Structures are given as structure tokens and as C-alpha cells.
Backbone of each chain as ProteinMPNN parsed JSONL, in Angstrom:
{"seq_chain_A": "MKARVTIMLKDGVLDPQGEAIRHALGGLGHQGVAGVRQGKLIELDLESTDPETAKVEVARMCEGLLANTVIEKYSVEIV", "coords_chain_A": {"N_chain_A": [[-11.687, 9.021, -13.25], [-8.732, 7.609, -11.459], [-6.955, 8.129, -8.59], [-4.168, 6.837, -7.013], [-2.718, 6.055, -4.208], [0.791, 6.013, -2.496], [1.624, 5.295, 0.604], [4.465, 5.635, 2.98], [6.872, 4.647, 5.654], [8.716, 7.262, 6.76], [12.206, 7.044, 5.596], [14.506, 5.986, 8.097], [12.684, 5.693, 10.071], [11.629, 4.034, 12.412], [9.709, 0.993, 11.846], [7.931, -0.809, 13.273], [6.118, -2.529, 12.559], [6.589, -3.934, 10.118], [9.31, -4.959, 11.211], [8.204, -6.932, 12.195], [6.967, -8.626, 10.824], [8.485, -9.578, 9.301], [10.116, -11.105, 10.96], [8.242, -12.921, 11.464], [7.893, -14.103, 8.823], [10.3, -15.099, 8.857], [9.98, -17.342, 10.86], [8.174, -19.038, 9.144], [9.828, -20.0, 7.681], [11.413, -18.678, 5.68], [13.759, -17.33, 4.708], [16.508, -15.199, 3.944], [15.251, -12.732, 3.424], [15.895, -9.966, 4.165], [14.657, -6.847, 5.167], [11.902, -5.698, 5.973], [9.481, -3.575, 5.489], [6.352, -1.666, 5.382], [3.684, 0.144, 4.28], [1.316, 2.262, 2.845], [-1.859, 1.55, 0.963], [-4.149, 3.546, -0.934], [-6.919, 4.23, -2.981], [-7.953, 6.294, -4.506], [-11.377, 7.312, -6.439], [-11.737, 9.385, -8.545], [-14.03, 12.33, -8.972], [-13.09, 14.104, -11.231], [-11.729, 15.332, -13.873], [-9.499, 16.224, -15.008], [-6.16, 15.228, -14.711], [-3.943, 16.887, -14.028], [-5.004, 18.875, -12.117], [-6.464, 16.94, -10.359], [-4.368, 15.911, -9.406], [-2.896, 17.664, -8.017], [-5.678, 18.429, -6.1], [-5.339, 15.126, -4.758], [-2.899, 15.521, -3.503], [-3.39, 17.615, -2.08], [-5.429, 16.635, -0.082], [-3.685, 14.04, 1.082], [-2.037, 15.905, 2.711], [-3.365, 16.428, 4.527], [-5.077, 15.037, 5.636], [-4.881, 11.713, 5.064], [-1.873, 11.328, 5.143], [0.673, 11.124, 7.71], [2.304, 13.203, 7.871], [4.916, 14.143, 9.548], [6.187, 11.565, 9.958], [5.49, 10.099, 8.068], [6.105, 9.781, 4.283], [4.253, 10.358, 0.771], [3.075, 9.145, -2.265], [1.849, 10.596, -5.5], [-0.272, 8.753, -7.929], [-1.456, 9.044, -10.915], [-3.984, 6.835, -12.348]], "CA_chain_A": [[-10.194, 8.861, -12.833], [-8.405, 7.037, -10.242], [-5.442, 8.166, -8.179], [-3.264, 6.013, -6.313], [-1.737, 7.041, -3.245], [1.069, 5.098, -1.4], [2.045, 5.792, 1.889], [5.307, 4.753, 3.605], [7.041, 5.752, 6.959], [9.965, 8.078, 6.202], [13.567, 6.346, 6.014], [15.092, 6.402, 9.542], [11.56, 5.912, 11.099], [11.101, 3.188, 13.105], [8.713, 0.479, 11.426], [7.806, -2.368, 14.202], [5.125, -3.231, 12.049], [7.402, -4.537, 8.959], [9.78, -6.134, 11.498], [7.047, -8.164, 12.762], [6.243, -9.079, 9.225], [10.351, -9.998, 9.157], [10.303, -11.979, 11.849], [7.21, -14.019, 11.191], [8.363, -14.367, 7.311], [11.831, -16.241, 8.688], [9.508, -18.278, 11.562], [7.647, -19.94, 8.458], [11.33, -20.606, 6.635], [11.595, -17.446, 4.548], [14.663, -17.174, 4.618], [17.165, -14.147, 2.862], [14.607, -11.385, 3.923], [17.06, -8.451, 4.739], [14.296, -5.69, 5.769], [10.708, -5.086, 5.339], [8.773, -1.905, 5.306], [4.889, -1.567, 5.632], [2.749, 1.087, 4.227], [-0.367, 1.37, 2.917], [-1.996, 1.782, -0.228], [-5.082, 3.777, -0.895], [-7.193, 4.026, -4.298], [-9.37, 7.148, -5.035], [-11.783, 7.084, -7.345], [-12.026, 10.993, -8.23], [-15.031, 12.622, -10.149], [-12.383, 15.238, -11.455], [-11.265, 14.708, -15.415], [-7.927, 17.053, -15.507], [-5.165, 14.47, -13.895], [-3.299, 17.94, -13.11], [-6.148, 19.361, -10.999], [-6.557, 15.911, -9.736], [-3.507, 15.434, -8.447], [-2.967, 18.883, -6.49], [-6.588, 17.949, -4.807], [-4.945, 14.491, -3.991], [-1.895, 15.914, -2.628], [-4.281, 18.449, -0.24], [-5.857, 15.505, 1.125], [-2.725, 13.387, 1.82], [-1.686, 16.86, 3.483], [-4.68, 16.895, 5.889], [-6.055, 13.785, 6.339], [-4.457, 10.886, 4.895], [-0.954, 11.239, 5.709], [1.084, 12.144, 8.922], [3.713, 13.913, 6.916], [5.703, 14.341, 10.543], [7.009, 10.233, 9.677], [5.002, 9.467, 6.525], [6.305, 10.409, 2.921], [3.949, 9.764, 0.194], [3.026, 9.497, -3.369], [0.35, 10.439, -5.352], [0.121, 8.564, -9.365], [-3.113, 8.871, -12.064], [-3.952, 5.854, -13.308]], "C_chain_A": [[-9.96, 8.244, -11.816], [-7.009, 7.23, -9.693], [-5.031, 6.8, -7.214], [-2.591, 6.711, -5.022], [-1.149, 5.996, -2.429], [1.463, 5.97, -0.602], [2.955, 5.139, 2.618], [5.803, 5.541, 4.43], [8.696, 6.145, 6.144], [11.402, 7.095, 6.22], [14.261, 6.755, 7.377], [13.675, 5.847, 10.428], [11.314, 4.26, 11.638], [9.916, 2.228, 12.194], [8.443, -0.928, 12.145], [7.102, -3.145, 12.975], [5.715, -4.552, 10.678], [8.597, -5.634, 9.978], [9.009, -7.406, 12.322], [6.84, -9.102, 11.925], [7.784, -10.166, 9.079], [10.34, -10.774, 9.849], [9.402, -13.484, 11.846], [7.342, -14.924, 9.975], [9.571, -15.755, 7.645], [11.262, -17.593, 9.656], [8.872, -19.655, 10.33], [9.181, -20.236, 7.987], [11.468, -20.065, 5.589], [12.924, -17.342, 5.072], [15.365, -15.786, 3.546], [16.031, -13.176, 2.944], [15.45, -10.171, 4.548], [16.091, -7.692, 5.807], [13.032, -5.795, 5.267], [9.923, -4.032, 6.093], [7.18, -2.186, 4.98], [4.254, -0.556, 5.194], [1.136, 0.616, 3.685], [-0.533, 2.14, 1.775], [-3.319, 2.565, -0.053], [-5.704, 4.481, -1.94], [-8.759, 5.318, -4.086], [-10.005, 6.817, -6.531], [-12.568, 8.764, -7.095], [-13.181, 10.766, -9.715], [-14.34, 13.877, -11.177], [-12.077, 14.084, -12.756], [-10.18, 15.07, -15.694], [-7.091, 16.073, -14.673], [-4.165, 15.455, -13.416], [-4.108, 18.558, -11.78], [-6.323, 18.124, -10.202], [-5.646, 15.612, -8.843], [-2.966, 16.352, -7.366], [-4.308, 18.172, -5.633], [-5.721, 16.814, -3.963], [-3.963, 15.09, -2.807], [-2.288, 16.742, -1.557], [-5.203, 17.335, 0.525], [-5.076, 14.528, 1.695], [-1.9, 14.21, 3.17], [-2.253, 17.067, 5.438], [-5.244, 15.523, 6.26], [-5.381, 12.411, 5.932], [-2.73, 10.268, 5.027], [-0.313, 12.094, 6.764], [2.339, 12.566, 8.291], [4.894, 14.523, 7.9], [6.918, 13.016, 10.235], [6.89, 9.92, 8.821], [6.078, 10.435, 5.194], [4.884, 9.742, 2.025], [3.946, 9.929, -1.377], [1.867, 9.264, -3.931], [0.758, 10.235, -7.546], [-1.358, 8.751, -9.844], [-3.429, 8.16, -12.419], [-5.444, 5.97, -13.985]], "O_chain_A": [[-10.899, 8.172, -11.023], [-6.031, 6.655, -10.171], [-5.826, 5.926, -6.87], [-2.035, 7.809, -5.015], [-1.825, 5.2, -1.777], [1.66, 7.16, -0.849], [2.588, 4.047, 3.052], [5.595, 6.754, 4.415], [9.432, 5.557, 5.352], [11.427, 6.325, 7.18], [14.51, 7.941, 7.591], [13.886, 5.614, 11.618], [10.709, 3.466, 10.918], [9.038, 2.985, 11.779], [8.723, -2.003, 11.616], [7.513, -4.216, 12.529], [5.289, -5.689, 10.474], [8.783, -6.81, 9.663], [9.362, -8.465, 12.842], [6.562, -10.267, 12.211], [7.834, -11.355, 8.766], [10.735, -11.75, 9.212], [9.736, -14.64, 12.107], [7.045, -16.118, 9.953], [9.725, -16.835, 7.074], [11.767, -18.702, 9.48], [9.032, -20.861, 10.519], [9.323, -21.421, 8.291], [11.641, -20.69, 4.543], [12.905, -17.25, 6.299], [14.775, -15.447, 2.52], [16.104, -12.651, 1.833], [15.222, -9.713, 5.668], [16.36, -7.717, 7.008], [12.953, -5.998, 4.056], [9.921, -3.868, 7.314], [6.96, -3.099, 4.185], [4.133, 0.084, 6.239], [0.337, -0.312, 3.809], [0.184, 3.084, 1.444], [-3.812, 2.341, 1.053], [-5.161, 5.577, -2.079], [-9.932, 5.219, -3.725], [-9.435, 6.28, -7.48], [-13.343, 9.231, -6.26], [-13.308, 9.997, -10.668], [-15.119, 14.544, -11.859], [-12.109, 12.854, -12.814], [-9.597, 14.461, -16.59], [-7.52, 16.174, -13.523], [-3.467, 15.101, -12.465], [-3.675, 18.605, -10.629], [-6.321, 18.434, -9.011], [-5.875, 15.155, -7.723], [-2.663, 16.044, -6.214], [-4.084, 17.466, -4.649], [-5.337, 17.087, -2.826], [-4.174, 15.123, -1.595], [-1.808, 16.732, -0.424], [-5.54, 17.411, 1.706], [-5.494, 14.018, 2.734], [-1.376, 13.701, 4.161], [-1.928, 17.443, 6.565], [-5.83, 15.241, 7.305], [-5.368, 11.782, 6.99], [-2.418, 9.077, 5.011], [-0.497, 13.305, 6.892], [3.374, 11.916, 8.444], [5.751, 15.256, 7.406], [8.134, 13.208, 10.239], [7.837, 9.36, 8.269], [6.607, 11.535, 5.351], [4.401, 8.705, 2.48], [4.718, 10.759, -1.856], [1.014, 8.444, -3.589], [1.472, 10.928, -8.271], [-2.313, 8.583, -9.084], [-3.358, 8.449, -13.613], [-5.765, 5.217, -14.905]]}, "seq_chain_B": "MKARVTIMLKDGVLDPQGEAIRHALGGLGHQGVAGVRQGKLIELDLESTDPETAKVEVARMCEGLLANTVIEKYSVEIV", "coords_chain_B": {"N_chain_B": [[18.341, -7.11, -4.233], [14.836, -5.273, -4.38], [11.43, -6.518, -3.349], [8.282, -5.307, -4.434], [5.457, -5.677, -2.509], [1.487, -5.708, -3.407], [-1.407, -5.729, -1.521], [-4.764, -5.515, -1.804], [-7.955, -5.357, -0.682], [-10.807, -8.111, -2.286], [-12.628, -7.131, -5.216], [-15.87, -6.196, -4.641], [-15.742, -7.043, -2.075], [-16.25, -6.028, 0.732], [-15.18, -2.495, 2.306], [-14.715, -0.944, 5.021], [-13.211, 0.631, 6.116], [-11.64, 1.936, 3.663], [-14.074, 3.314, 3.327], [-14.983, 4.8, 5.283], [-12.576, 6.588, 5.024], [-13.363, 7.694, 3.023], [-15.571, 9.158, 3.702], [-14.566, 10.528, 5.866], [-12.649, 12.364, 4.219], [-14.984, 14.079, 2.752], [-15.907, 15.222, 4.658], [-14.406, 17.338, 5.207], [-14.283, 19.067, 3.248], [-13.391, 17.723, 0.5], [-15.036, 17.472, -2.302], [-16.284, 15.346, -4.77], [-14.909, 13.304, -4.783], [-15.148, 9.422, -5.181], [-15.342, 7.451, -4.628], [-13.037, 4.995, -1.733], [-11.004, 2.943, -1.932], [-8.786, 1.283, 0.894], [-5.612, -0.457, 0.775], [-3.066, -2.552, 1.645], [0.526, -1.987, 1.697], [3.871, -4.175, 0.803], [7.005, -3.67, 1.389], [9.625, -5.517, 0.593], [12.818, -6.535, 1.181], [15.182, -8.354, -0.246], [17.583, -11.494, -0.174], [18.419, -12.644, -1.997], [19.514, -13.129, -6.035], [18.024, -13.454, -8.263], [16.147, -12.881, -10.085], [13.226, -13.779, -10.935], [13.211, -16.426, -9.699], [13.163, -15.018, -6.917], [10.257, -13.82, -6.994], [8.362, -15.62, -7.213], [8.894, -16.729, -4.557], [8.081, -14.507, -2.784], [5.772, -14.586, -3.655], [4.945, -17.142, -2.355], [4.977, -16.327, 0.022], [3.137, -14.552, 0.296], [0.66, -16.021, -0.228], [0.746, -17.593, 2.086], [1.748, -15.755, 4.396], [1.18, -13.326, 4.131], [-0.919, -12.322, 2.628], [-4.436, -12.688, 2.864], [-5.93, -14.647, 1.689], [-8.592, -15.382, 0.839], [-9.951, -12.983, 0.981], [-8.688, -10.932, -0.242], [-6.451, -9.95, -2.763], [-3.33, -9.639, -4.493], [-0.497, -8.218, -5.507], [3.125, -8.866, -7.189], [5.722, -6.701, -7.665], [9.059, -6.869, -8.897], [11.192, -4.387, -7.792]], "CA_chain_B": [[16.7, -6.766, -5.125], [13.656, -5.153, -3.509], [10.129, -6.394, -4.334], [7.051, -4.739, -4.102], [3.681, -6.806, -2.513], [0.495, -4.41, -2.996], [-2.523, -5.811, -1.216], [-6.053, -4.968, -2.096], [-9.452, -6.494, -0.354], [-11.042, -8.076, -3.656], [-13.158, -6.427, -5.69], [-16.938, -6.75, -4.089], [-15.66, -6.81, -0.479], [-16.842, -4.593, 1.699], [-14.352, -2.147, 2.394], [-15.283, 0.079, 5.992], [-11.833, 1.674, 6.495], [-11.886, 2.574, 2.389], [-15.386, 4.204, 3.387], [-14.368, 5.872, 6.324], [-11.514, 7.772, 4.713], [-13.971, 8.909, 2.211], [-16.393, 10.119, 4.747], [-13.684, 12.039, 6.416], [-12.35, 13.602, 3.294], [-15.962, 14.773, 2.5], [-15.989, 16.085, 6.149], [-13.284, 18.127, 5.367], [-14.153, 19.423, 2.028], [-12.648, 16.952, -0.316], [-16.12, 16.636, -2.599], [-16.197, 14.552, -5.63], [-14.631, 11.346, -4.4], [-16.44, 8.695, -5.713], [-15.269, 6.095, -3.713], [-11.746, 5.178, -1.861], [-10.46, 1.477, -1.307], [-7.457, 0.644, 1.141], [-4.67, -1.976, 0.928], [-1.473, -2.455, 2.145], [2.098, -2.093, 0.446], [4.963, -4.207, 1.577], [8.594, -3.548, 0.311], [10.67, -6.505, 0.961], [14.576, -6.594, 0.86], [15.94, -9.598, -0.288], [18.823, -11.701, -0.435], [18.219, -13.32, -3.582], [19.614, -12.069, -6.871], [17.413, -13.626, -9.643], [14.428, -12.078, -10.063], [12.211, -15.368, -11.003], [12.949, -17.275, -8.571], [12.534, -14.09, -6.264], [9.233, -13.48, -7.821], [8.294, -16.858, -6.769], [9.357, -16.956, -3.442], [7.465, -13.617, -2.381], [4.366, -15.323, -3.772], [4.831, -18.085, -1.729], [5.313, -15.538, 1.46], [1.82, -13.96, 0.151], [0.124, -16.735, 0.176], [1.513, -18.667, 3.512], [1.51, -15.396, 5.733], [1.029, -11.684, 3.885], [-2.7, -11.955, 2.153], [-5.432, -13.483, 3.416], [-6.174, -15.165, -0.079], [-10.212, -15.464, 0.8], [-10.662, -11.937, 0.701], [-7.472, -10.569, -1.156], [-5.495, -10.277, -3.887], [-1.781, -9.457, -4.261], [0.531, -8.318, -6.882], [3.876, -9.095, -6.518], [6.923, -6.645, -8.076], [10.331, -6.734, -8.332], [11.978, -3.45, -8.586]], "C_chain_B": [[15.521, -6.451, -3.74], [12.486, -6.118, -4.512], [8.834, -5.727, -3.275], [5.827, -5.298, -3.944], [2.461, -5.506, -2.176], [-0.481, -5.364, -3.037], [-4.068, -5.542, -0.978], [-6.818, -6.111, -1.579], [-9.838, -6.313, -2.181], [-12.345, -7.408, -3.888], [-15.08, -7.156, -5.54], [-16.893, -6.973, -2.662], [-15.909, -6.011, -0.301], [-15.488, -3.877, 2.322], [-14.482, -0.986, 3.433], [-13.932, 0.343, 6.365], [-12.06, 2.754, 4.796], [-12.769, 3.947, 3.156], [-15.314, 5.277, 4.295], [-13.785, 6.804, 5.995], [-12.399, 8.584, 3.579], [-15.093, 9.584, 2.695], [-15.578, 11.09, 5.405], [-13.363, 12.945, 5.439], [-13.677, 14.747, 2.945], [-16.321, 15.612, 3.623], [-15.516, 17.525, 6.157], [-12.86, 19.141, 4.044], [-14.052, 18.905, 0.367], [-14.089, 16.754, -1.193], [-15.402, 15.624, -3.908], [-15.002, 13.396, -5.63], [-15.782, 10.148, -4.361], [-16.142, 7.709, -4.818], [-13.526, 5.818, -3.646], [-12.207, 3.673, -0.788], [-9.096, 1.65, -0.648], [-6.838, -0.633, 1.33], [-3.377, -1.58, 1.478], [-0.409, -2.73, 1.102], [2.613, -2.778, 1.574], [5.656, -3.964, 0.55], [9.487, -4.618, 1.342], [12.053, -6.372, 0.765], [15.416, -7.808, 1.285], [17.114, -9.785, -0.501], [19.171, -11.798, -1.929], [18.558, -12.345, -4.425], [18.904, -12.431, -8.301], [15.769, -13.627, -9.526], [13.407, -12.837, -10.402], [12.007, -15.649, -9.744], [12.688, -16.363, -7.17], [10.811, -13.675, -6.053], [7.898, -14.867, -6.911], [8.101, -17.19, -5.17], [8.367, -15.835, -2.401], [5.979, -14.195, -2.39], [3.703, -16.392, -3.081], [4.581, -17.402, -0.04], [3.614, -14.818, 1.518], [0.658, -14.778, 0.349], [-0.037, -17.408, 1.767], [1.305, -17.394, 4.375], [1.099, -13.476, 4.823], [-0.505, -11.304, 3.463], [-2.963, -12.854, 2.49], [-6.451, -13.546, 2.11], [-7.858, -14.918, -0.344], [-10.969, -14.148, 0.278], [-10.251, -10.851, 0.079], [-7.246, -10.753, -1.788], [-4.215, -9.33, -3.739], [-1.526, -9.135, -5.289], [1.478, -8.156, -6.771], [5.081, -7.912, -8.296], [8.24, -6.501, -7.88], [10.952, -5.45, -8.696], [13.834, -3.053, -8.309]], "O_chain_B": [[15.365, -7.024, -2.662], [12.509, -6.377, -5.715], [8.588, -5.685, -2.07], [5.08, -5.478, -4.907], [2.423, -4.702, -1.245], [-0.71, -5.95, -4.095], [-4.456, -5.364, 0.177], [-6.632, -7.31, -1.782], [-9.589, -5.428, -2.999], [-13.099, -7.13, -2.956], [-15.495, -8.18, -6.083], [-17.947, -7.092, -2.037], [-15.879, -5.053, -1.075], [-14.683, -4.646, 2.848], [-14.379, 0.116, 2.895], [-13.85, -0.017, 7.539], [-12.484, 3.909, 4.752], [-12.369, 5.076, 3.442], [-15.558, 6.46, 4.056], [-14.117, 7.917, 6.403], [-12.233, 9.766, 3.279], [-15.544, 10.562, 2.098], [-15.853, 12.287, 5.491], [-13.64, 14.138, 5.56], [-13.497, 15.963, 2.877], [-16.996, 16.633, 3.487], [-15.935, 18.509, 6.766], [-11.807, 19.729, 3.795], [-14.474, 19.472, -0.641], [-14.566, 15.674, -0.844], [-14.224, 15.269, -3.937], [-14.435, 12.85, -6.576], [-16.846, 10.031, -3.753], [-17.097, 7.17, -4.258], [-12.742, 6.066, -4.563], [-12.932, 3.377, 0.163], [-8.194, 2.099, -1.355], [-7.319, -1.632, 1.866], [-2.861, -0.478, 1.666], [-0.424, -3.405, 0.073], [2.343, -2.558, 2.755], [5.382, -3.959, -0.65], [9.855, -4.463, 2.506], [12.231, -5.866, -0.343], [15.992, -8.18, 2.307], [17.876, -8.901, -0.893], [19.933, -11.207, -2.695], [18.316, -11.153, -4.234], [19.169, -11.8, -9.324], [14.77, -14.177, -9.064], [12.37, -12.317, -9.991], [11.125, -15.354, -8.937], [12.027, -16.92, -6.294], [10.33, -13.282, -4.99], [6.883, -14.711, -6.233], [7.176, -17.874, -4.734], [7.946, -16.275, -1.331], [5.209, -14.258, -1.431], [2.5, -16.652, -3.059], [4.059, -18.03, 0.88], [3.01, -14.615, 2.571], [-0.29, -14.357, 1.012], [-1.114, -17.587, 2.335], [0.595, -17.695, 5.334], [0.696, -12.592, 5.58], [-1.138, -10.313, 3.826], [-2.249, -13.854, 2.576], [-7.355, -12.811, 1.712], [-8.342, -14.431, -1.366], [-11.979, -14.039, -0.418], [-10.993, -9.911, -0.207], [-7.556, -11.897, -2.122], [-4.165, -8.398, -2.937], [-2.169, -9.603, -6.228], [1.592, -7.112, -6.128], [5.138, -8.261, -9.475], [8.664, -6.053, -6.815], [11.276, -5.317, -9.876], [14.407, -2.244, -9.038]]}, "name": "protein", "num_of_chains": 2, "seq": "MKARVTIMLKDGVLDPQGEAIRHALGGLGHQGVAGVRQGKLIELDLESTDPETAKVEVARMCEGLLANTVIEKYSVEIVMKARVTIMLKDGVLDPQGEAIRHALGGLGHQGVAGVRQGKLIELDLESTDPETAKVEVARMCEGLLANTVIEKYSVEIV"}
């Protein structure tokens, strides 16, 4: 079973990496980009076969290691 | 209009960052993780109002700046 974890900075937290991308896109002639936010995507290959258990386990992984919950929000999707 | 770009390493390309995450999860007691792949997620805030035009434009951004198409694959989703 696969789990897809999406980790983004919380709204209101400054995203200098996203801002750098926006600036670079402007420099390459891509107008019309009002804002850019960059995040992480982590795909986990799990041995677990129960989606509910897997989701709880992956949320624990996010809390403990994958996300910095002070400034980041995460979402878990079982695929 | 928002566009969500997902960038992952192509299958077969070694992902040391994902492997490091897998190793760290094991060390924290999370067994049952067979593999981890890490990628990037970029959310673009676009001024364009036509989804089709936006998708083509974002694909051009990926080819030109956001993704390294030699080793990375990307997908664009208009949300």
C-alpha cells in the first residue's frame, strides 16, 4: 500500500524558496504568476494492508519526523 | 487560479534523500516501510483564467525551470 504525504508551510509563514521561484519565473518571461509556495511530497511504500491503520501510522511519522508541525502542515493520502 | 505541480525523481533514479528518511523512520521504530521517495510540490497562484492555457504555461515553466527533466518527472494539476 502506498501513502502520499504532502507537507507545506502553514499559511502566513514566509516562504523564501517559493519567492525565489516566483522571481526566477518572472526573469524567464513567465508573467502572471502572483505567488508561489513550495512544499515537499513524500511517497511511502507500506507493508501494512489496512488503510485506516496505515493512515494513523503515517500521521505519527509526520508528527515525529517528516513535518515540523510548528511551521508546517501535512496531509496524508492513502493511494 | 491555482496550479499544483508535483515533481518526483523518475523511476530507477536513485533517491538518497528518500533512503535517508526510510532509515530514520526505522530508527524511530516505524517498521513496515519498504521504500520512500521524496519529491517537490509547487503551488502557483496564476492570474490566468483559462485552465487549458494555464496548464500549457505551467508545463512550459516546468520544462524551463521547475523540473530537471533528465532525471525528474512532473505533473500539473489545475485546482
